N, C-alpha and C positions, 0 to 999 in steps of 0.2 A: 235454333239459333241462340235462344236464351240459355239452353243447357251448355252450349259451347262456350258462351261468354262466362258463365259461372265457373266452368272448368279452368279457364285461363286465370280468373281471379284467384281461385284456390291455389293454382300452381304458383302464382306470384307470391302469395303469403307463405307457402311452403318454402319457396326459395329464400324469402326474408328470414324465416325461422332457421333454415340451414346456415345462412350467412351469419346470423347472430351466434350460432353455436360454434362455427369455425373460427370466428374472430373474437369470441368471448365478449360480445357486445350485448347490452341490454335491449330487448325487443322493443320496449316502449320508446327508448332513446332513438332507435333506428326509425320507428314509425313517425316520431316527431320530426326527424330530419327530412323524411319524405314529405310530410305535411308542409314544413317550412319551404322546401324547395318548390313544391307545386304552387304554393301561394305566391312566392316571388315571381315564378315564371308566368303565372296567370295574371298577376297584377301588371306585368310588363305588357302582356297581350292586350289587356283592356285599357291600358294607359293610365293606371292609377299609380302616381308617384308617391303620394301620401294616402294611406288607406287606414280605415278603422277596422276592427275585427268584425263589425257587422256587415260591411260591404262585401267582403270576399272571404270565403271560408272553405276549409277542407275537412271532411268528416269521414270517419271509418264506420262501416256497418257494425251493428251491435252484436250480430251473431258471429263470434270468433274473429271479428274484425276482418272478414274476408271480402270487403267491398270498400272501394275508395270513391268518394263523391266530392266533386268540386262545385261550389255554388257561388253565384254573384248576385247581389241585390241590384236590380236594374230599375231605372225610372221609366214609367209608362208615359209616352208622348203621343199626341194625336197626329202629328206630322211625321216627317221622315227623321229617323234617329241621327243625331249629329256626333255621337260617340258610341263606343262599344258598351258603355254603361247605360245606354238608353234602348228602349224597345218600343216598336210601333204598337199602337193600341190593338190593331187587328191580331197581331202575333201574340200579344199578351192574352187576349180573350180566348185564343185557341188553346192556351195552356190553362187559363183560369177564367171562366165566363164572368166572374164577378169583378174582373179587373176594370179599372177606370183610369182615364187620363189624369196625371198628377199624383197617382199613387205609385207604389213600388211593388215589384214582384220578384221573387227569388227564382233564378234559373239554375237548374241542376245539370251537371255534365259529369261523365265518367272519363277518367284519363285516356282510355282507349278511343273515346269520341273526340278528343282534342286534336288539334292539327299536329302534323309530324314535327314541325319546328318547335312547338311548345313542348311536346313530349321529349324531344331531343335535349332541349335546354334543361328541362327538369331532371332528366336522367343524368346529365353531366354534373349538375349542381349536387344531386344526391350522392353520386360516387365521390366527388371531390370532398364533400363535407364528411362522408363516412371515412375516407382515407385520413382526413385531418383528425377525426375523433380517435380512430385506431392508433394513429401516431402518438397522440397525446396520452392515451391510456397505456400504451407500451412504454412510453418515456417515464411516466409516473411509476409504473411497476418495476422497471429495471433501475431507475434512479434510486429507489429505496434499497436496492441490493448492491449498491456500490461498495466495494471492499469485501464482498462476500464471495465464497467459493461456489463455482457452478461447473457444470459439465456439458459437453456438446460433442458434435461429430464433425470431423474434418470434411470439408466439401471440395475446396479447390484452392489453387494459388492465384492471387491477384498481384502480379509482379513479385515483390518480396513479402507481401502480406498474406496471411492465411485467412480463409473464410470458414467460419465455424457455425454450424447449424445449432441453434439454441432451442429449437422447437417453434416458438412463435415468431422469431426474428433471427437474422444472421448477425453474428459478431465478427469482429476483425481482430487479428493479432499481428501487429506490426513487427518488423524484423527485430527491433530493439527489445521487444517484449517476449521474444521466443528464446527457448533454450538452444544454444548453438549445438549442432550435431544431431538434433532430434529429427527423425524422418517420419512422415505420415502418408498413409494411403487413404483414398476416399472411403469414408465410412468409419475410420478409426475413431474410437472414443477417447476423449482427453479431458482432464480437469484444468481449470484456469480460474483466475480471480477477475472479477469485474472491476477494472481499474477506473473507467470513466464512461459516463453516459451523457450524450449531448444531442440536441436537435440542430440540424443544419438545414437551411432553407431549401437547398436543391436536392436533398435526400428524401425519398418517400417515407423512410422509416427512421427511427432514432439510430444514431451511430453508437454502437456498444463496443468499446475497446477492451480487449482481454489481455491478460499477462500471465506468463509462466516464469518470468525472469525476475520478478520483484521479490524483495524480502517479505512483503506482506503475504505473498503466495505461500512461502514456507511457513510463516506463522499460522496461517489458516490450516495447513496440513497438520501442524502440531496440535491445533485445537481439535481436529477431526480424529486423530489417531491416539491422543494421550488424554485420558479422562481428567487427570490432575490439572492440565492446562485449560481444558474446557471449563472445569468447575472453578477455576481461579485460585486453586491451591498453589500451583506453580505459575509464576508470572514470567512472561517473556519480556525482558527489558529492552532488548535491541536485537536486530538481525543485520549482519553484514554479509554480502554475497557477491561472488563472481560466478555467474551462471555456468553450469557444466563443469566447474573446477572445484570450488570449495565454498561452503557456507559456515558461518559461525553464529550460533544462537546463544544469547546471553540470558540465563535463567536465574530466578530468585524466588525464595519462599520465606515467609515469616514463621512458618511452622517448624518448631525445633525437631520434631520427630519425622520430618520428611526430607529425603535427599533429592533435591530437584534434578540433579544430573542423572541419578539412577532412575528416577521416575520417567525421564524422557528416553533413556536408553532402553529400559525394559529388561526383562529376564532374558539373558543370552542375546541381548540386542534386538529382540523381536520387534519392539515398537519402532525404533529408529530405522530398522531395515525396511519397513513398509514405506517410510518417507523417502529413503534413499532410492528404492526402486522406482517410485513415482518421479523422482528427479533424474532418472537415467544413470544411477550409480554415482551421483555427485557426492563428494566427501562432505560430511556434516560433523562439526565439532560443537559439543555442548560446553559452554563456558559458564562457570559459576561467577555471579556478580559480586563485586566488592567495592566499597567506597574508597578504599586505599588504592591509589593508582598502581603502585609497585606490585601489590598482590593481584590486582585485576589483570595487569599485563602479563604477569607470570602465569595466570590461569589461561589467558587468551592465546598465549604463544603455543599452546598445545598443537600437535603432539610432542613438540620439544619440551624438555624439562630444564628450565634455566637454573644456573648455579646462583646467580645474583641478578637483581633488577634495581637500577638506580634511576630516579626520576627528578627532573628539575621542573617544578610546577610553574615557575615564573617564565621560563623560556619555552616550555612545552616540549622538552626533549626527554628521551629515555634511553638508557643504555642497558641492553640485555646481554648477559654473559652466559654462554651455553657451552656444554662439553664439546670438544673438537669434533666428535663423531655425529653431533646433533645439528650442525650448522645447516645442512641441506633441509632438514625437517623444519627448522625454525624459519627459514626463508620461504620454503615452498616452491612449487613449480611456477616459474616466471615471476617469483616474488609474491605469489598469491597470499601466502600465509601472513607475511609481515605487513602486506597492504591492508588486509582485513583487520589485523590487530591495531594498526594505526587508525583505521576508520572507526573502530569501536571505542578506542581509548581517547582519541583526539591528540595523542602525542606522536611526535616524529620519532620513529624507532630506529636505533642504531644497534646492530647485532654484532657481537664480537665472540670469538671462541676464547677459551681459557688461555690458550697459547698466544693468541693475538693480544689479549689484555695484558698478559705478563710481559710480552715484548714491548708494548707501548709504555708500560710503567718504567721500563729501563731507559726510555728516551725522554730527555728534558722537555722537548717540544710537545710530546704527547702528554706528559704529565701536566704541562701547563694547560693544554686543551681540555684534559679531563677535569682539571681544577676549575676552569671557566664553566664547563658543563654543569658542574654541581655546586656552583657558587651559592645558589639559593639555599641548598641544603646546609652549606657551611654557615651562611648568614643566620639561618634559623637556629642552628646549634649555638652560634655565638650569642644570639639573643637570649637563649635559655641560660647560657653561662653567665651573662650579665645580670640576669634576674636572680641568680643564686647568690647566697651570701658568702662573703669571703672576709678574712681578717688578716691583719698585718703580721700576726705571728706565723701563719701558714706561708705567707709570701717570703718572710725572712728565712724560713726553713727551706723553701724551694730554691733560694739563692745558692745554697750549698750543693744542690743536685744538678744533674745534667739535663737541660731542656730537650724536649723531643725534636726540636728544630735542628739539633746538631746531627741528627741521623741523615746522611746523604741520601737523596732520592725520596724522602718522605715529604709529600706535598702539604701545603697549609691546610687543605681540606681534611686530609687524614689526621693531621695533628689536632685540628678542631674536633673531629669525631672522637679521638682518643681522650682528649681532655674532658669532653662532655661526658665520656663514659667513666671518668675517674682516674684515668692514666695520665698523670701530670708530667712525668719525667721518665728518662731512660731507665733509671734504677727500678722504678715500679714496673715498667714494661717487661723487664727481664723475668719477673715472677709470673707472667701470664702465659698460659698454654694457648695453642691455636683454638681450642674449643671455647675458652673463656673470652678470647678476643673476638671471635665470630659472633658471640652473644651480644656484643655492644651494638647499639642501634646504628645502622648505616654501614656496618662492617660485616661482610659475609665471610665465608670460609676462604675463598680465593684471596680476598684482600688481606685477611689475617695471615695467610701463608706468606704473602708478599712482604708484609710489615716485618715479620720475624726473619725473613731472608735478608732484608735490608739491615736489620739490626745485627744479625750475625756478621754480615760483611763489614759493617761499621766497627764492630768490636775487634775483628781480625786486623783491620787497617790500623787501629789505634795501637794494638799490641806490636805490630811491625814497626811503627814509628818510634 
């Protein structure tokens, strides 16, 4: 009988050891939970609401801790016991011949000798406390990994959400965090970013929300695939994304000898292709960062190559002029390209082809609209012009020349840009070539061609009169 009892106890502790290994729990921590649960249950049994450590104790055997013993210090009484913490003198003497009334004697019991109700209560308390500990440990572990890349295995669909096996716990990927069009079968391996970890009262385990649709997911893929990004040589300033369609990644480096775009693309596109495959062949554009909005927008509008970009910082508007054949590239499928550029730059983007721009310049209403669009740029130029020195002699000489405002169709904005660039009158303008005009700040080649066209038309009209 004794041999059978020892076998049961060894099996219990082997089970505890296996449980600790499976749940990654500390063995002493689990044993303390068992001790506290037995103490609580036993105190309830004997009616001890407030107890000292001396009155009721739980001890583990010294040899590999393969024995659990519960003990209670009982008062020896000569009459009938009035509570469970009292013991009759005759019963006490049977255990200890030296026992006397008015003294105390410690009674030892083993858990298997306790009543079924007590054992059941202690068992429930142990399991509940261990579940709470496991939940807390997993929460702390995965909370520290928020924003990190992880991998798991697709398990099943829960309505529109995906259940992902992460090993110790399951994660969920809501519909808004999924890449549209991706299909998975049970057991398929996938990468995702841990976007949020939280504890919910009714959930037995921490709720770990994963994402494959966020810009941070793309950023982590770049860190994993591109050493320069991982080492901080190339910095990812921003990411704008429409999942399954297009992503734009803004890169920057302070190293003069490093090409950040080339580093991300890799030799023959090897590096970027690994990321593209992970995203299901989603198009990725690498954008070189610039503090100058017009330059940055010109970089971001890729794969289209704009002819000119004009921005109004005060209004937050930008006009991008592209070749006629590049309009669809600049806009993108369902406007995806221009939406991402607007998101990255913070400017409202208006895209015009060269033909549309030339046609609008011929319309007084359109010229007025364009003039309002760029009034901030004109005001800045006028401010620079006011700060420059002028003398009365120059003004007197200018009186004999034809002002630029006499050219029909030339807007005040263009006049201001020309004057800021040193072109004060029509006579001076006649000496400028298209290349020289386009070199003036704020005037690109398209606008330079338009200015010279208006100039030629004006000269012909004067000669006919």
